[in-house]
N, C-alpha and C positions, 0 to 999 in steps of 0.2 A: 504494500500500500504506500502510495506517495502522499505524504501529508502536505500541508500548505507550503512548506519550504522546499518541497521537492519538484516544483514546476508542474505544469499541466499540459504539456505538449500532447496532442491527441493523434492517435493513428486513425485510419479510415474506420468509420463507425456505421452501424446500421440502425442506430437509434435516432429518432427525430427529436424527441423531447424527454428530458429527465425531470421529474417533479419530486421535490424533497419536502417532507413535512409530516405532521402527525395526522393519522387517521384514527377515528374512534368508532366504537359500536354505538349506534343511535337507537334509542327506544322511543317509538312513535306511538302516541296515544290511540286507543281504540275509539275514542269519542271526544268531542270538544269538552272543555271545562278546565277547572283548576287541576294542577298536578295532584293536589290532595284528594280530589274526587274521582280521578280517572281510575277505573278498576283494573285495566290491563293494557299492555303495550305490545306492539309488534317490533321486531328487530330489523334494523337497517344498518347502513354504514354512513359515515360522514367524515369529511376532512377536505379542506379547500384544495390542497395540492393533489390528493388522490382523486378527487372529483374531476379535476382538469385532466389528469392522466386517463381516467376511464372514458371521458367524453372524447378525447383525442383518439384513443384506441378504437372506440366505436365508430369514429369517423374515418377509419382506415389508416391512421398514422401509427408509427412504431413508437410507443410510449413506455416509459419505465417509471416506477415509483420507488423511492428510497426512503426508508423510515425505520423506526424501531417499535416493536410490539412486545407484549409480555409473552412468556412461554406458557400461555394459558389458552383455553378454548376460544375466548374472544379474539385473541391474536391470530389463532388459526383461522377463524371465520373471516377476519379482515383480509388476510393474505389470499385465502381461497376465493373470496368474493371478488376482490379487485383483480386477481389473476383471471377470473372468469370473464371479465370484460376484454381480455386480450392484452392486459398490461403486464410487462415484465416485472416480476417481484423478486427476482433473484438476489437483489442487493438489500432486501429487508432483513434486519437482524432481530432475533428474539432475545429478550433480556430475561435471564433466569431469576432475577430478584424483583424487578419492578413490574407492576401490572399494566395491562392495556387500558387506555382511557375509555370511559363511557360517558354518555350524557342522555338526559331525558328532556323532552320538550313538549309543550302543549300543542294543540292542533291549530291554534290561531296563528295568523301571520306574524312575522317577526316585528313588524312595525306597530302592531296593535298594543295598546296599553296593558291588556290582560295576558300578553304572551309571557310565558315562563320558560326558562332553560336552567336545568340543574346539571352542572358539570362535575364529574368525578375524574379529574385528570391530574390533580396535584400529585407529584411524585410518580407520574406515569413513565413507562419505558421511553416514550418519545421525548419527555422532558430531559432525559439523560443524554440526548444527542450532543456531541461535542466534536471539536477538531480531532480529538484523539481516537474516536471510535467510528467515524463515518468513512466508508470506502471511497476515497477520492477518485480513483480511476473510474469507478462506475458513476459517480456523481457528474464528472466532466466528460462522460462518454457520448453525450448527445450533441446535436447541433444547437439545441436550446436547453438552458437550465432554467426551470421555472420555480420561483420561490414565493413565499408569502410572509407578510409581517406578523402573522399569527405565530410562526415558529420563534421569532425573536422574543416574544412575550412569555414563552414557556419557562425559561430559566436563564441564568447568567451564562451557562455553558451553551445553550442554544443561541443566545445572542452573539457569543463569540464565534460560533460556527458560521452564522450568517455574515459576520464581518469578514471572516476568512473567505467565504465563497464569493462575496461581492468585491473582494480586493482586486485591483488591476493586476493582471499577470499574463505572460505570453501564452498564447494558445487557448485562452479562456473562451468558452462558447458564448453565444449571445445570452445574456442574463435577463430574464423576464421577471418582474417583481410586481405582485399585487399587494398594495398597501394593506388592505384587509384590517383596518383598525378595529380592535375589539376592546372597548374601554374596560370591561370587567376583568380582562386578563392582565391589564397593566396596573391595576390597583395592587400595590405591594409587590409588583414585579421587579425585574432586574434594573429597569430604567424607566424614565418617563417616555411617553409615546413619541416625544420629539425625536427619539432615536430612529423612528421610521423614516423621517426626512433624510437623515444621514445615510441610511441604507439605500433609499430610493435614488439618491444622487450618484451612487456608485454603480447603478445598473444601466442597461441599454434600452430596455422597454419597460415602461411603468404604467400600471393601471391604478387609477385613484378616483374615488367618487368626490364630487364637489362637497357633499355633506360631511364625509369623513375628513377631508382636508381642513374644513372649517372647525370641526370638533377637535381634531388632533393637533392642528398647527395654528388655528386662528386665521387661516388664509381663505379669502372669499373670492370666488370667480375663477373661470378657466384660465384667463390670461395671467392672473396673479399666481396660480398654481404652476404654470409653465415657468414664470419668472423665478419661482423658488426651486425649480428643478431644471436648471439650464443644461446639465451635462447629458442626460439620457438622449439617445437619438430619436426616440419616439415616446411621447407622453400621451396616454389615452385618458381623457377626463370624462368620467361617466356622470351624466347630468339627469338621471332619473327619466321621467316621462319626456323630457326635452331631447333625449338621445345622448350622443357622445360627440366630443370635439377632440380631434387628434392633431397634435403638434408634432411634425415629423421632419427629420433631417436625415433622409436616407442616403446611403452611399450612391455615387453615380452608377447608372446602369441603363438598360434599355428603357426608354421613356414609355410610360403607359398613361392612357387618358383616365383621369378621375376628377372628382368634383373639386379637389383641393389643388390640383395641378402638381402634385408631388410625383417624384420619380419612384418607380418600383425597383427595389433591389433584386438581383438574381437570387433565387432561393431554391431549396430542394423540396420536393413533395414525394410522397409515396407513389411510385409508379410513374413519375414524370420528373424530368430533370434530375435523375438519380445521380448522386455524388456531388452535386453543386453545393457550395457552402453558403450558410447564412452567416453573415458577418456584420458586426455593428458598424455604423457610420462613424466618422471622425467625431470624437467627443469634445473637440475644441469648441469653446464658446467665444473665441476671438475671431477677428477678421471679418466681422459683419455678416456672418452666416445667417440667412433668414430662414425661418420655419415655413413649411407649407402648412396651412391651417385648414383642416377638413372637418366641417360640422356635418353630422349625419343624423337625421331625425330617427327617433325610436318608432317601433311598431305599436299598434294598438293590440292588446292581448287580453283575452278573457282569462284572468288569473285564477288558477285553482289553488296554488300555494306558492308564496313568495320565498322559497328556499332554494339555494343552489344556483340562482340566476347569475350572480356575479362570476362564479367559477365557470359556468357554461359560456358566458360572454367571453371570458379570457380564452377558453378553449377554441371557440369559433374564430376569434381574432388570430390566435396562433396557428390554427389550421390553415386559414387563408394566407397567413404570412409564409408558412412552409410551402405553399403553392405559388408564391411570388405574385399574388394578386394586388391590384391597386389598393391604395389606402381606403377609399370609400367602400370597396367591396369587402375588405377585411372587417370593417365596422359592421356592415350589413350582415355578414356571416356571424359575427358576434351576437347581433340582435336576434337572428334566427335561432341560434343555438340556445340563447337565453329563453326565447319564447317556447322552445320545445320543453324545457324544464318547468317553466311557469305554468304550463297547462297540464301538469301531472302532480300528484301529491308529494312525491319524494324529491331528493336532491339529484337523482340521476334518471335518465331515460334514453331510449334509442333516438339518436338525432335524425333529422330528415336525410334521405338519400342525397348524395352529393349532386346529382343532376337536378333533383327537385330544388335543392337550395340554390343552385346556380341559376336556375330559371327565375326564381324570385329575386335574387340579387341583381339580375340583369334588367329588371323592370325600370322604366323611366321614373323620374321623381314623383310625378302625379300618381302613377299606378302604385308605387311604393307607399305613398301616403294614404291610399285607399285600403290597403291591406288591413284586415282584422283577423287575428288568429285565435282559435279556440281549441278545446280538447279534440284530439284526433287529426289535427291539421298536418301532421308529419306523414300521414299515410302516403305511400309511394304512388298510389293511383290518383292522387288529387292534382289537378292542374292548377296553375296560378289563379285562374278565373274563379275556381271553386272556393278559394279562401279569401276572396275580396269581400269587402263590406257590400251588402246588397244596395 
C-alpha cells in the first residue's frame, strides 16, 4: 500500500469512479408518524458516496466503493447489497472491533418539521477510517475520486484522511466533492463546518447547495459561492426548484455547443472513448481566466420522497461528465437522475435507460420546461411526449 507520501502515479485502470465514505443500514418506517409510535421498520441501505456508486453502476459505469464496515451481519448486508448493484466492493474493509453504523428515520420528508432521524454511528467502523488504514492504490485507481463532506465530520482521523486525499499530488485523478453539510454531525465534531470550505477549495469538481453554503459558511448566492471557491475547475451550485448554475473552467478540447458556451473536455465513458483521460483544468485563478456560467432550470417532479436526490444528481452529472457531454447536458442528466429517485420511496432506484434520458436531455428549452415527471416515468417504453405536462 502506498500511503500519502508514496505518490499516486496510476497505471491504466478500468474503473471510472471510486467513491469513498460511510454506508449504513437504514431502517425505514412501516407507516408515517413519530419514531416513538412506529411499530416496525423495513431494512434498506444509505450512504451518500455508496448511493453515487450504485447509481453510476446502474447507469452502466464501472464504479467502486471504498469504506469500512463492522465484521457483523449489517456489514455483510451492506457489502452484498451494494455489490448487487454492480459496484466493486473489493476495497471495503471489515473492522473486527467497531460496528457498522445504522440509522432510523420517519416517513416524512427531510424538510418537514416533524421529520426525525436517529443515528447510531458514533464509534462506527467507518469513523475509524484514516490515512493509515485506507488502501491508497485502490482509492486512486479510478478516473474520478468522489468524496463527501459527511466523511470529514465523522472523526478527526476521517478529516485527516480527506485532507490527504484532496492534497495536490502528481497523478491525482479528478477529485469530485459534494459538500453535503450535515449540521448534526458537526456538533462536537473534529472541527467547525468551515473546514468544508477548505476541503472544497482543494478539489476539481464541487457540488454545493445554495442553502447549505449559507448555513455552513454564511455565503449567499451562486456568484458569491463561486467567489469563495475560485480554485475548482467546475462548481455546481444547486438552487432547489430554481435548478442549478454551473461555473466551469474546462480544459481546452473539442468545442461543443451548450447553453453556457463552455468547452467540453475529452473524457472517457463506458463503451465509448475507452482509455481517454478525465483531467482537471488548470487550477490557476490568475491571468483573467473567465468562467463559463451555465444556468439550467430544474424539472417539475411529483415527489414521492425527498431522499437521495442530491446523491442521484451528482451521479447523473458525473455520468455525463464521463461521457464528455456539454455542461448543460451534464446538469440535465443530473436533474433526470434526481427525478428518478424523487419518484420512489427509497434512496436508490433503477435510472432511466441511457437512450431514454438522452432523448429528454436533447429537448429544446421550451419542451424541457414543459416536462413533469411522476412515478413510473423511467419506464423504457415511454417516449418524451408521454411524460410532458398535458
